[in-house]
Steps between C-alpha positions, in 0.01 A plus 500: 500500500579386855444133416737500203764310697242226561422479128868489412564226756225290344660535157837391641351194667547282189794669332534257207133509409486877526819539297377275218165679485675837504732385219203386290333839538826680425552307174140565396547876537831495315314333214227763531761776464664352192168427328389857571820634342463273196137600456602866522767441235259333258184707540620809686530692173121519491503718811778717354316556172400857426128581520545751215674256262346272241664225297417461133587163347397294200146370537600143414806454722780687672749330265337667199665828400344844447612768252711772665297749295202437730669732750416817309137397465472422872638841592208664317238313703325724759615426853844363403787707641801278420582189298809277522576154367710194589594177325599167650864430412538153652875504555734309727831599654772232479272220619126421452467489879607864516167632383362851550273723296638727226285738294573764234334834580506867402695650796321833550150356470582197708646693795207742493254210501666323795607767753546228762832417332769732638790570263761772569483793257854452367426132427181595320696741282756228430218268391365761260848555356600131464324310223599159640442620856290310750385551858461213745333462836704493820402137575637365171805727509596361841417146391749511211735759654438745216596864518460798269741478211478122466422349159255213541436225241145359492380225271138529389290192442262704282674783321785467251698791358515567126821299475325199655674521836291469815774645718428859604732724698388788719692766691381541859460875541271507803376303801155587625333450837136493604317771691309234695617176656285285272626651174643244259868581448598192298431602133745646252373765256674608182421735212229405253653701213821295520303175529265573208784605272723202585245218497420300187202559277260303716317725743644832378276789598305287746487489879374264767256719691420861585456665838256790514468759772151640535449858615216399732517153660124510549462493120737206448224261389365756254846567352566125470181462298594790271843350434356163399241670281778691324658177376184296455487300175870573434759232423622528861207558734580591859397410852541776757497421871622649829867445574410296808294257293786466251750418776252256653467323166878447488501361854200274433705309245658327799156420639294658776791598724280631783296177507812282488663687789176496701463124447856426614475723805155362584637145505803603706305693762232231526775251583650737756153550645475127564851479645463799733145400595614152597786647705264723698239230550763261633649767725159574656425129554834455678423790736143408595589468867694828505211682336272362770736632767503845336121509509500375860723789616282763334573520126181575311383319188587808297854510638557132419364557149733798454805309628459222244426745216801716588719189508378396155539851354845544653615178331364592155595868516854415610533254211338746260721793598816290476391356164402836354820656629718230344303524176551876490875462558538232231284685247691822565817327383363503145325302231590128533446457124789742426283761331224301329238658725444867409451602863562297815414636843274420794207747481422676828132420445573126492726528804209646698267234359746236621492644852121494490502137385730401787258652753198340330681167493558521875137582571366220280738234632445604860127563514382139536759397763427830680127432503568150627712643782239766581219242535713272713344428842733516798384169644540321166844652445629404844348152479711434192830593670 
């Protein structure tokens, strides 16, 4: 644009005011970036959930156990192609603050059920050959500086061994990665046969929940109904739901994350709207005479309107780009909670949304001052100089 130098000169006219407004916008977009990453960490698992997977849990509550023998009955239900189970272990490593998920699983079934977890073949074989073996995600392995061959002590808050001890030791035989960027690589998984044999009498032969793969995702609702009918009127009735709904239920325990984030960002951007709008309105009032001169030498109403709008958009887009860029750099350095968030990154979708917001913010804050400048009469403008 050939008048860009004119727009830039107007922004530099009041350097302190422009700098403070720019800084406010920059901070707002840094906050936007971090809130987007936190929201992705807490509810992003819903998007990663498999459309062909169902979760079967106790009808009363997730903390109620189900008999492991249900697995064989589920495998006979039409439409079910694979069944695997997990159980919440509830352990801590060294310190209660060093929390991450650990679950006992059946290795072959588990890896078949979750192909998004990438484990080298030799490490898989080591897991099958080591009764106390465990695999851990790359995020947690790097957090605690674990490597294959390490023996890791974990204290469970739920499960005691037959001798009464709650201290369990596992041999790290594998470190898995995720096929996709959003895959959760924080949990540790160990062998269910070792766990069931070593734990005390309470809970023996029971599991936390089952994951079912359906042969045809279009029949998922039908299969879910058949599963619940199979265990109807039993001592442990079931509730079967899509994996995405199950993950969402876990996240909802913290509240409506999407609504909370939207409310915070709404308040922040409304404040920035007032700040930037006041800056532009004041800038136009201070240049009333100059705008009259521009019109007197041939600038059209449309050109004056465009100049003010471009000035407003340049201010907000510059602040937005700098803020989003800084947010991306800081988020890329890793999870600030040292591993408590299962995934922490700035989604590309939200980055593009942020750019769109910065443009919209410029248009909204600049439209009223721009209209005021467009309607300005030359005689009135010059009379006020």
